[in-house]
N, C-alpha and C positions, 0 to 999 in steps of 0.2 A: 358492691355495686353502687351503693349510695355514696360511699367515699370517693369512688372514681368519678361519679357524676359531679360531686362537690368540687373535686380538683379541676375537672374540665370546665366547670362554670367559673371557678376562680381564675383559671388561665385565660378564659375568654374575656372576663372582666378586666384582667391585667392588660391584655393586648388591645382591648378597645378603649382603655383609659388614657391618662396623661403619659405613661411610659411609651405607649405606641406612638403618640404624637411626636415626642422628642426623638424616638428612633427614626421615624419617617423624615423628620426635619434634618437629623444628622446625615442620613443617607442622601438626601437631596443636596445638602451642602457639600458632602464628599464627592458625590457623582458630578454635581455641577462644576465644582472646581477642577476635577480631572478633565471633564469634557471641554471646559473653557481653555485649559492649557493645550489640549490636543488641537482644538479648533484654531487657537491663536497661532500655533506652529504651522498648521495647514494654510492659513491665510497668509502667513509670512512667505511661505514657499510659493503660493499663488501670486503674491505681489512681485516676487522676483521674476517669475516666469512671465507675468504680464508685462513687466518692464522690458524683458528681453524681446517679447513679441512686438511690443510697441516700437522698440528700437529697430528691429528687423523690418517692420512695415514702413517706418519713416525713412530708414536708410535705403531700402530698396526703391522707394518712390523717388528719393533724391537722385540716386544713381541713374534710374531709368529716365528721369526728366533731363538730366545733363546729357545722357547718351542721345536722347531725341533731339536736343538742341545742336549737338555736334553733327549729327546726321543731317539736320536741317541746314547747317552752314554749307555742307558739301552739296546738298541738292540745289541750294540757291546759287552757289558758285557754278555748278554744272549748267544751270539754266542760263546764266550769263554767257558761259562758254558756247552753248548751243545757239544762243542769240547771235554771236559773232560768226559761228560756223555756217549758219543758214543765211547770212547776209554778206553780200559782196562788199558793200560800203556801209559804214555806220558813222553817223554824224554825232557830234557832242550832245545835241538836244535829244536825239534818239536814244543815245546811251543813258542820259539822265532820266528820260521818261521811263525807260525800262527798269532801271536799277533802283530809283527812289522808293517804289513800294516794297523792295526787298530789304532795305537797310535795317530796320528794327534795331537790334543791339549791335549790329556790325558797324565798326567805326568808319570804314571806307571801302568802296569798290573802285578799282582802277583798271584802265586798259593800258597795257604795256606793249607797244608794237616792237617788232624787231627791225632795227635800222642799220643798214650796212654803213661802213665807215665812209664810203664815197657819197652816200646820200645824206650825210649829216647836215650840211649847210642848207640843202633844199628843204629838208624836213623842218629845220628850225625856222626858216623863212615862212613856210606854209603855216606853221603853228602860230607865228606872230601875226600873220595875215588873218587868221581865224579868230583873233581877239586875245591871244595869250601874250600880253605885252612883256617884252624883255625875256621871252622864252629862250632857254638854252639848255643843252644837255650838261648836267653837272654830276660830280662825284660827291659822296658823303665821306668827309674826313673830319675826325675829331668833333663830330656833332654839327658840323657846318657844311654847306654846299659850295663847292668850288668848281670852276669849269673843268670838264672832262678832257683828258689828253686824247690824242689820236689813237683809235683802236679799230680793229677790223669790223666790229659790230657793237651796237649799243642796245640797251633795253630801258628807254626812258619812260617815266610815268607821264601819260598823255591826257587821257580823260579820267576824271576822278569825281566821285560823288561821296561826300562825307556827312556824318551825322553829329559827331562830337568833336571833331578836329577844328581848331581855329584856322589852321592853314595847312593845306596839303602840299608836300614838296613836289610840285609839278616840274617835270624835267629831270628829276633825280634818276640817274642810271642805276637800275636795280642790281646790275652786275658789279657795281663799285663796292657793295657790302659783301663780305665773305659769306655771311649766313644767308643773305638773300640770293647771292649767286649760286650757292650750293643747292638751294631749293629750286631755282629755275633749271639748273642742269639736271637735277633728279626728275623733275616733272617732265622735261623733254625726253629723258631716257626711258622712263616707265610709261610715257604717253598717258599720264593721269595726274591727279592732284597731288602736289607735294606740300608739306608743311615745314616751316622753319623750326629751329629750336626756339626756346623762349628768348624774346628780344626786348630791348628798351625802346618803346615806340616813340616816334618823333611827333611833337606838337600835341601831346596828350597830358592831361593832369596827372599828378604823381600817382594817385590811387589806381588809375586805369592804365598806367604806362607799361605794365607788364603784359605782353601778349605775343601772338604768333602771326605770321603772314602765310596765307594760302595762295598757291599759284597753280593755274591749269593752262596747258598749252592749247593754242588755237592754230589750226592748219588751214591751208588753202584746199581747194577741192580735190587734189590728188592724194595718193597714199601718204600717210604720215612719214616725215623724214626731215632732215635738217634743211633741205632746200625748200620744202613746203611749209616750214614753220612761219606762221604769220605774226605770232606774238603770244602774250599771256594775258589772261584775266586774273586779277589779283584782288584778294580781300584781306582786310586787317581786322583781327579779332582780339579784343581785350579779355584776358583770362578772368579778371575780377567780374566784369560785366556778364560774361557768358555763364560763369558758374553760379552767379547770384541772381540772375534775372528771373522774374516771375516767381520768386520764392519769398514767402512771407517772412518779415523780420523775426517773428517769433521762432520760425523753423530754423532760420540762420543761427540764432543764438543757441538753440538746443542741440544742434549737431555740428561737428567739426568736419569739414570736407578737405581732404588732402589729395592732390593730383600730382602724379609723378610720371615722367617720360621714361618708359622702359623699352624704347625701340631698339637700343643697342644692348645686346646680350651682355649681362654681367655689369651693366652700368645703369644706375637709376638716378634721375635728376628730378628733384622736387621743383615743380613749376607753380604750384598754387597751394595755399593753406588758409582756410577761412578764420581760424582762431586757435586758441590753446586747448589741447585735449587733456583730459584727466586720466589717471591710472584706472583702467577698467578692462575687463575681459570681453566687453562688447566691441565687436569690430566686424565690418562687412567690407569685402574687397571685390573688385571686378576689373578685369582688363578689357578695355574698350578700344577697338580699332578706330583710328581717325586718319583717313587717307593712308599715307605711307607710314604713319607712326602708330605706336601702341601706348595708350595712356592707362596707368594704373589708378583707379578711383578707389579711395579708402574713406570710409565714414566712421567716425568715432563719436562717442557721446561727450557733451560738454558738461561743465559743473552744473549749469542750469538744468540740463536734462536729468541728471541724477539727483538733484536736490529735491527733497520732499518736505512734508510738514514735520514739526517737532515730534508729533505722535503719529506713528504709522498705524495703518488699519489693523495690524495684528495687535498693537498695544490697545487700541480702542476696543477691539474684540475682547481682549482679556479683561479690561476694566468693565466693559458692558456685561460680559459673561458673569463676572463676580457679582456685579450689582443685580443682575437678573436672578442669579442663584439666591441671593439674600431676599430679594423680593418674592421669589417663588416659595422659599421656605416660609416666609411670613404669610404668603397667600394660602399655603397649604393648611396652616393653622386654622384659617377661617373656613377653608373648604371642608376640612374634616368635620367641623362642627355643624355644617349645613348641608352635608352630602345628600341625605335622603330627600330633603326638600328641593334641592337643586335638580336631582335626577328626575323627580316627578315634573317639575316645571319645564325642564328641557324637553322631556318626551312630549308634553302638550304643545309647547311652542314649535318643536320640530315638525310635527304633523301640520300645524297651521301654516308654517313658513313654506313647506313643500307645496301645499295647495296654492298659496299665493304666488310662489315662484313659477309654477306651471302656468297659471293664468297670465302672469306678467310676461313670461317668455313668449306665449302665443301673441299677446298684444304687441310686444316689441318687434317680433318677426314680421307681423302684418304691416304695422304702421311705420317701421323704419324705412321701408321701401317708399311709402307715400311721402314721408318727410324728405328723403333724399331726392325724390323726383317730383318736387312740388310743381303743380300745374300739369302733371301727367296722369294718365289713367292707371288704376291699380286693380289687379285681379288676384284672387286667392282660390286655388283649386285643389280638391281632394280626389285624386284619380281613382281610388278604389271605390269610393261611394258615389262619385260623379257630381258631388256638390261643388258649386262655384260661386264666388262672390265677385261682382263687377261694380266698381266704385262709380259714384256720380260723375267724377271727372272722366272716366272711361266712356260713359254714355254721351255726355255733353260734347266730348271731342268729335263725335260723329253726328252731332246735331239732334240727338234723341233726348226726350225726357226720361226720367227714371222709370216710369211705368211703361214706356214704349218698348223696352227690351227686357225680357225675362232673364233672371240669373240662371242660365243653363248653357251647357256647352253647345247644344243644337242652335240656340239663338245666336251665339257668338260665331259659330262656324258658317252660318248662313250669310253673314255679313262679309266674309272673306271672298275675294275675287276667285271665280272658279279656276282660272289659270294658275293662281298662286297657292291654292289649297294643297296640292301634292307636295310641293317643296316645304311649305310651312309644317305640314304633318310629319314629313321626314325629319326635319330638324328637331321637332318636339320629341318624336320617338327616339331619336339618337341621344338626346339628353336624358330621357327617362331610363334608357339602358345604361347610363353612366359613361357613354362614349365622349361626352363633352362636359366641361365644367359649368357652362352657362348656356341656357337656351336663348337663341337669338334668331329672329326672322324679320325680314323686310318684305311686306306684302301690302296689297291694296285692300281697303275696307270701303264698304258702301255707305256713303253719307246719306242723311235723311233727304237732302235735296236732289238725290239721284246721281251725283258725281262720285267718282272714286278718288280717295285720298290715300297717300302712302303713309304707312305707320311703321315704327320700329318696335317690335314686340320682344321683350326680354324677360327672363325669369330663371329661377333655379329651384331644384328640389331641396327643401329644408328639413324633411323628415322621411326616413325609410324604416321599414320593419326589419326583422331579423333576417328574412330571406332576401333583403335588398330591394323589395318592391317599394315604389314611391308612395308615401302616404299623404304628403302635402307639398304643394308647389306655389310659390308666390312670384309675381312679376309685375312689370309696368308696361304701359303702351304709350308711345310718343309719336306725335304728328311730325313727320319728316317730309311733308310735301314740298316745302321750299327747297330743302337740300336735294330732293329728288329732281326738282326742276333744274338745278345746277348740274346734277349728274347727267340729266338728259341732254343739256347743252354740250357737255363734254363728250358724251357718247356720240352725238350727231357730228361734232367736230372731228372726232376720231374716225368715224366712218367716212366722212367726206375726205379726210386726208388719205385714207386707203384708196378711195376711188380716184383721187387725183394722181396717184402713182402711175396709173395706166392711161391718163388723159393728157392730151396736148394743151398748151396754154391757150389755144384759140377755140376752146369749147365752152359751152354754157353749162355751169354746174349749179343745180338748184336742190337745196335740202329742205325737207319739211318735217313737221312732227306727225304723230299718228292721225291727227285730224286733218292733215293736208295743209296746214298753215305754213307758209314759206318762212324759213328761218335763215337761209343762206341763198344769196343771189349774187354770183361772182361777177367780176369785170367782163368776162367773156359773155355772160348772159346779158349784161347791159349793152354791150356792143352788138350782140346778135339780134336782140329783140327791141332795142330802142328805149327800154324803160330803165329808170334809175333804181338802185337797190332799195332806197327808202320808200319808193312808190309800191314795191312788190312785197316787202316784208309784211307778213300777217295775212296776205291774200292767198287764194287757192290757185295753183298753176293751171286749172282748167280754163282760166281767162285767156291763156295763150293759144288755145286749141280751137279748131272749127267744131261747132256743135254737131253738124251732121256726121263728121268723121268720128267724133267721140261716140256718138250714138251707134254708128255702124260697127265700130270696134267692140263696144260693149255687147252688141247683139251676137257677133261672131264668137266672142269668148263665152257668152251664156249658152250658145248652142253646143260648144265643145264641152263645157262643164255639166250641162244638163240642168242649170238653174239660172235664174235671172240675175243679170249684172246691171243694176239700175243707173249708175253714174260713174264718172271718172274716178271718184274716191274708191268705190267698190272695185273698179278695174285695177287700181294700184294694189289694193289689198290682196286680190286674187293672184295676180301674176308674180307677186313677191313672196307668196306664202311658202313656208318650209324651205327657206333659203334660196329659192329660185330667183331668176331675173328675167326681164323682158327686153328684147332689143328689136326694134323695127323702125321704119321710117314714118314720120308724122309731118303734117302740114301745120306750120305755126303762123299765127297772126302777129305781125310786128306792130309797134305803136302807130306808125304812119299808115297802117291799113294794108301794107304789102304783105305778101305771103312768102314763106320760106320753108323749104323742104329740108328736114334734118333727120339724122339717125339718132333716136332716143333710146338710152339704156336706163331702165327702171330697176332699182334694187332696194332691198330693205336694209335698215340699219339696226343693229342689235347691240345690247350692252354686254357686260362681262358675264351675265347669267344667261345669255342667249335669249333675252326677252326683247321683242320688237320695241324700238323707241322712235322710229321715224322712217322716212323714205328719202332716197337720193336719186336724182335724175341727171344724166349726163347727155347733152345734146350736141351733135356735131353736124355742122353745115355740110351736106353732101352734094350741093348743087354743082360746085366746081369739080368735084370728083367724078360726077356723072359725065360731065362734058369732056373730061380728059381720059375716060376709060377706054376710048377707041384706039389709042396708040400706046404701045409699050414704052416708048421713050417718055411720053407724058406721065405715065404711071411711075416710072423711075424717078422723075423729077419731083413728083408729089411725095413719094416715099422719103426722099432725101430731105425735103422741106419739113415734113412732119417729124421725122426722127431727130432733126436738129432742134426742134422745139419741145420735144418730150423731156420732162424733168428727168435727168439721169442719162443713161446710155443704153441704146439698143445695140445688140451684138449677135454675131454668130461665133460660137466657140467650138473648136475641133480638138479631139484627142485622137491622134493617129494610132495605127496598129502597134507602133513601137512605143506608145505611151507619151509621145511628145505633145505639148499643148501649143495651140496657136489661135489667133483671132482672124479668120478670113474677112470678116466685116465688122466694123464698129462705127457707130454714129459719132457726130462731132462732140457729143457729150463726154467722150472719153477724156478730153482735155480738162474738163471741169472735175470729173469724178476721180480720175487717177493721176492727172497731171503728167500724162505720157502721150507721145505722138502715135497715131494709128499705124503708121508705117513701121514703127519700131516693134510692134507686137504682131504684125500680120503673119510672119513666119515663125516666130518664137515668142511665147507668152511669158517667158521668165522675167522680162523687164517689168511686166505688170504685176506678176505674182510677188516680186520683191517688195512691192508696196504693202502687201498684206501684213498685218501685225504678226510677229513671230509666234505669239501664243495662239493665234487662230489659223495659221497656215496649214498645219497638219490636218485640222478638222475640215477645212475647206477642200483640200485635195482628196481626203478620204470620201467626203460626200459626193465629189465629182465622179470618182471611180465607182462608187456604189450606184449612182444614178446611171452610169454607163452599163454596169452589169445587169441592172434590173430594168433598164429603159423606163425609169420612173422620173417624174418631174423633179427638177432640182430647185431647192429653195433654201437659202442660207442668209443669216445676218452675221456680219463680220466687221472687223475694224481694219483700217488702213492707216499708214503713217506717210503723210504727204509732205514734200519739202516746203510748200507754201502754206497750206492750210493746217498742217499738223495732224492730230488724231481726228478721224471721222468715222462714223458708223455707216455702213452700206447694207443694202438688201438686194439680193439677186434672185431672180426666178427665170427658169428656162425649161423647155421641153426637148428631150433628146430624140434623135432618130439614127438608125444604123446606116452607115455608108456602105457602098458596094465593096470597098477595099477592107472592110472589117473595122474601120474606125467609127467614131461616134461624133455626131454634129448636133450642137444645141442651138436653139433660137430663143432669145430671151432679152431681158433688160436688167439693168442694175441702177438703183436710185439711192440718193443720199437720205438717210433717215436719222441723222444726228439730232435734229430738233425733236423728233418723236421719242428717241431714246432718252434725251434729257428730261422731257416731260414725264416719261414713265418713271425715271429715277426720282424726280421731285415728288410725284404722286405717291410713290412707295415710301419716301421719307415722311411725308405728311401723314400717311396711314398708320405709321407705327410710333408716332411722337405725340406726347401730351402737349396740347396747345398752350396751357398755362405755365407749366414748369419747365418745358423743354426736354424732360426725360422721356424714356420709352413708355408706351402705354400698355394697357392690359393685353391687347391683341399681340403685340410683339413679345410680351412676356410669355404668353401661352405657347407661341410658336417656338421661342428659344428654349423654354422648359422642356418641351417634347424632344428637341434635338439633344439637349444636355443629358436627359434621362437615357436616350438611345446610346449616347456616347458612354455613359456610366455603365450601361448594361453590357457594353463591349469591354468592360473593365479597363477603361482608359483613364480612370481617376475617380475620386469621390465627388460628391455633389451635396450642397447644403443650401438652405434658404434662411434669410433673416427678414422677418416681417415686423413692421412698426406701424403703430396707429397713434396719431396725435391725441393727447388727452384733452378732454373738455373742449374739443374744436367747435362744437355748436355754441358753447358759451362765448368763445372768442368772436364768432360771427355775430352773435346777438348783442354783445357788449361793445365791440369795436367796429363792426361793419364787415361786409364781405370783402372790401378792399384790404382790410387788415388781415382777414383770413387768407386771401391770396398771397399777401406778403409773407405770412408765416410759412405757407407751403413752399414758396420760392426759396426762402431762407433755409428751410430744412433741406431742400435738394442741394443747395450750395454747400452746406456744412457736411452733409453725408458724402457728396461727391469728392470733397477734399480728402476724405479718409479712405476711399475705396481704391482698390488696385485696378490696373487697366483691364484685367480679365473679368472683374465683377460688373454686373449689370443692374442698374437701379431702374425700377419701373414703378409707375403710379397705377395701382389697381382701381382706384376710384375714390372720390371724396378725399379724406385725410389718411387713406391707407396706402402704404408703400411696401415694396418687397425688394430685397437685394438677392439676386441669383449669384451664387458663389461656386464656380467650377473649380475642380481640383482642391476642394476644401471639405474637411470633415466637420462634424458637429462641434468639436472642441474649438477648432479654429474659427468657426462661425460665431461661437459664443464670445470669443475674444474680440472679433470684429464688432459684434453687437455692443460689447462693453465700451469699445472705443467710440462707436457712434453715439451711445448713450451719454458718454462724457462730453462729446462735441455738442450735443443738444443742450446740455446744462451749462456750457461754458459762458455764453453771453446771452443777455436778454434780447428779444426782438423789439426793434424800435416801434414805439407806439403801442405795444402789447404787453411787454414784460417777459418774464420767464415762461418758456414753453417746454413742456415735457412730453414724452411719448412712452408707450408700453411696447416692449420688444418680445418677439418669440423666435426661437431657433429650432430648426429640424434638419436632420441629415437624411439623405435618401437611403432607403433600405432595398435590398435586392428583391425584385419582383413587384415593387411598389409603383403604382401609376401616378401620373401628375396630379390627378384629383385627390388621391389619398395623401400624397405629400403635402399639397396645399391645405388640405383639411387639418392635418396634424399641426402645421405651423400656425394656422389660424386659431386652433384650439389653445396653443401655447400663448398667443396674444390675448385671447379671451381670459385665460387663467391669470395673466399679468394684470389685466383690467380688474378682475374680481379680487385679486390680492392687494389692491390699493393703488394701482397705476404706477407709472414712472419706475418700472423695474423690468428685469429680463427673466424670461422663463424658457426652459428647454423642453421641447416636446417629448412625450413618453415614447 
């Protein structure tokens, strides 16, 4: 036993002595060398795959951009064609004014009329009289223009607008060139745009001389045919300019673009090549239709694209790995000698660091909100314990001293307007349940001086327990009274616009705020009451009423309601409550002291949250109407007069038992609204329905039949295509009644709401766009993320997020100023935008934090995109700031995962990148 113990002790001493040290070092060297070799090979394979991904991304972007430019050429030429088709006569100045904004990289736009042989002399004389000195129809022979011989018809170049040509061959007969004649014939045959083969263009510098000519036929008003051919609109496009426009020189050098015409089966004609390609298996091809032709677009890498540094990343990894292995082996020698001391020290330091980390994390979470929202109020709430912290800025925003408001939820809730409390509480509970990523509420708070101010209350839960219950929530409060005042103006204007749809132009329209101060006093009111708008703005409309009449109406209303109605302001509040309106005759006092009897409609104006924001009064002078009510003939004349002045069109619409549509009556507004004659649609409405946009026609007809079946009010917004005005938005409303023969008759009106629709579209764009960078904002990102997750749940493709946060952004602002910080954010968006695909969505979440939403992308592809963005960030310094870096995080959507969960994982990946030293990419677990 003693011998065994001695052997065991000796073995222990042997293993714990110098032989063990050398054994460990040998194992480290052997293992490190093998691992370095494997890692080097893995990096080499990853580099090759990354090169292929980068090529595919750049090549796909190049092809898509060229395809978009080719499609743009066709759309612009079609616009010029439609300009001629919709105009009976087009002058040279009109043509130049319409075409000049479209030129861009297009060399020339020309109008080529069809001239019969017998009309040649008259046409040449007219052209010379219009300022074309020495004009004559000529043929192109051997590169020179010579007078054309007698032919049955000519197609001379008449109007031309050029951007890069020194001189346009005005008067050249397009039919004199075989290639151009073939294109004109084909365009006439197919009734569409035709493109020539590659041509040597006239009057263009050598580098841009290779190009094609596009021709589109223009007909007179009848059905297309040879006799109705009016001529052709022609554009000339340089292949070099079109293929290389808006492409960075660096991108042109890295990729070789080759374009071939493959329109004829079995025949391929090379029409453009940007440079010399190198031998490589990287190739991307796509056949793109261009009018009547098919172009094969091929992208190959150039020598510059494939060139790399003398030492690849794999070589550097190998060298670094070997060096690290040697350093590790040497370091182990030191570690083995100090192991016990180090373990004890690490244990002590770990406990201390964890305590400090917890304290630092709480401090950072609380005050990061305060720093980001400098000048705003900050609150910190623990829902389970009920404790709340209200900052000094939160209280001073409302005019209170720190001791005036206690740090309690009861004190805070008492200051919220009673009408806003339910909605604010609902938004808070929704966020606490995890149904929203961020709590956000706009409500009114009581100021110390007694007035109500609008605030924006935002926050989010930063800590939950294992059961998911919120433990801690931090937020900010911002005074938005000024922006709410602007919203109030917009809401009142919107409400007034809706009221004007049913009002004639000879009525008085008065809009007020909730206190009764006049904000709108239209021209009709000025003419009716004798006051100018500037005199009435800010005053109360009660000055226009008789005191005794107001007092009597308030008394009658008070008796009906069972409570006192003290004044006209209270009268307006009562009669417009709960969405009601009041319509009755009132006696008004004009400025000159005379009295006027009017029918007054009082209604409330509400914003998008159905909260009252003001009042609207529409007054109609009924004196004349009373005088002419005795005779039916006078009433008919009044109706015709009023309907002619109503914005839009008043009508009777009938659907017969056989389903046929007709308009028994329409007001004069039909000429402005639909550009048709009333007699044309009196028996058959098809002439009017033909104006309805094809995409809306089925919906409009279905809603009409549904209204007839249910005898329900018909209301629709739809588009029309008018010969003179083009695309317009209309809104129709009508009430149906059943006819004795089983048909249905509607009475209603249709008005033009194009301006309203444009305002709605502009407001929508502003609401989802970041004002500084021009990219989408957090609101749009949250809406789009929910849609993409719903699409992914239907298994229509993967989904991934790439989040980036600018490193040391606060230091940039502190050292260089906020203007430099804004310049950094704009530069970041430009560089990131250049690398994204068309389906990717770049959004600014707030501050220096951005996220890229990548549909149809898995996490590996997202990581490759993040790598490309990371390289773009480090490519060039920002002017006045220097090199700017960012920390990246990537995460792919998992089945069953919510938007909040996905955003939380990618945010954790960015945090890990920050903790790992910044300027790196991390993939979420």
